[in-house]
C-alpha positions as CSV (number, residue, x, y, z in Angstrom):
1,X,64.5,10.1,82.2
2,X,64.7,6.5,81.5
3,X,62.1,5.6,83.9
4,X,59.7,8.0,82.0
5,X,60.5,6.5,78.6
6,X,60.2,3.0,79.9
7,X,56.8,3.8,81.5
8,X,55.6,5.8,78.3
9,X,56.7,2.8,76.1
10,X,54.8,0.3,78.4
11,X,51.7,2.4,78.3
12,X,52.0,3.0,74.6
13,X,52.7,-0.8,73.8
14,X,49.8,-1.9,76.1
15,X,47.5,0.5,74.3
16,X,48.5,-0.5,70.8
17,X,48.3,-4.2,71.8
18,X,44.7,-3.8,73.2
19,X,43.5,-1.9,69.9
20,X,45.1,-4.4,67.6
21,X,43.6,-7.2,69.6
22,X,40.3,-5.5,69.4
23,X,40.4,-5.0,65.9
24,X,41.5,-8.5,64.8
25,X,39.2,-10.4,67.2
26,X,36.3,-8.2,66.7
27,X,35.6,-9.6,63.2
28,X,36.1,-13.1,64.4
29,X,33.8,-12.7,67.2
30,X,31.1,-11.2,64.9
31,X,31.7,-14.2,62.4
32,X,31.2,-16.7,65.3
33,X,28.0,-14.8,66.4
34,X,26.6,-15.0,63.0
35,X,27.3,-18.7,62.6
36,X,25.8,-19.6,66.1
37,X,22.6,-17.7,65.0
38,X,22.3,-19.9,62.0
39,X,22.4,-23.2,64.1
40,X,19.2,-24.2,65.5
41,X,19.5,-26.1,69.1
42,X,17.8,-29.5,69.0
43,X,16.7,-31.5,72.1
44,X,15.0,-35.0,72.3
45,X,12.2,-36.2,74.5
46,X,12.4,-39.6,75.8
47,X,8.8,-41.0,76.3
48,X,10.2,-44.4,77.0
49,X,11.8,-43.3,80.3
50,X,8.4,-43.4,81.9
51,X,8.1,-47.1,81.4
52,X,11.8,-47.6,82.5
53,X,11.0,-45.5,85.6
54,X,7.8,-47.1,86.5
55,X,7.5,-49.6,89.3
56,X,7.0,-53.4,88.4
57,X,3.2,-53.2,89.3
58,X,2.8,-50.4,86.5
59,X,1.1,-47.1,86.6
60,X,-2.3,-45.8,86.9
61,X,-3.8,-44.1,84.0
62,X,-3.9,-40.8,85.8
63,X,-0.3,-41.0,86.8
64,X,0.7,-42.1,83.3
65,X,-1.3,-39.1,81.9
66,X,0.3,-36.7,84.3
67,X,3.8,-37.9,83.2
68,X,3.1,-37.8,79.6
69,X,1.7,-34.3,80.0
70,X,4.8,-33.1,82.1
71,X,6.9,-34.4,79.2
72,X,4.9,-32.7,76.4
73,X,4.9,-29.4,78.4
74,X,8.7,-29.6,78.7
75,X,9.1,-30.4,75.1
76,X,6.6,-27.2,74.3
77,X,8.6,-25.0,76.7
78,X,11.8,-25.9,74.7
79,X,10.2,-25.3,71.4
80,X,9.0,-21.9,72.5
81,X,12.7,-21.0,73.2
82,X,13.6,-21.9,69.8
83,X,14.5,-25.6,70.1
84,X,13.6,-28.2,67.5
85,X,12.4,-31.1,69.7
86,X,12.5,-34.6,68.5
87,X,11.6,-38.0,69.9
88,X,14.4,-39.7,71.5
89,X,13.6,-43.1,70.0
90,X,14.3,-41.6,66.6
91,X,17.6,-40.2,67.4
92,X,20.8,-42.4,67.2
93,X,22.6,-40.4,69.8
94,X,22.4,-37.2,71.9
95,X,24.2,-35.6,74.7
96,X,22.6,-36.1,78.0
97,X,21.9,-32.5,78.6
98,X,19.8,-32.3,75.5
99,X,17.4,-35.1,76.5
100,X,14.2,-34.4,78.5
101,X,13.3,-37.6,80.6
102,X,11.0,-38.6,83.2
103,X,12.4,-38.1,86.7
104,X,10.6,-41.0,88.2
105,X,8.6,-39.3,90.5
């Protein structure tokens, strides 16, 4: 009989723990989701990276235009996904993952 009581107590305790955790955390998760929905993601575009990655002899006009158009396309894609896109030169600091730069190709 003791094994049955221990097993029943364990099952009831686990069920009660899961239920209480759900009810306590559900409100907190909903509040966190609401807060995240209010924050607009921000990214920056570093147009100066084209000059930093260019060879010493410079770039031809067509290559420069292609690189600028590529950065503008990436910025527009971010804007279409809901990002606010700023020029990197006007931002004091930003995480590396939120800066769009020329790859140097």
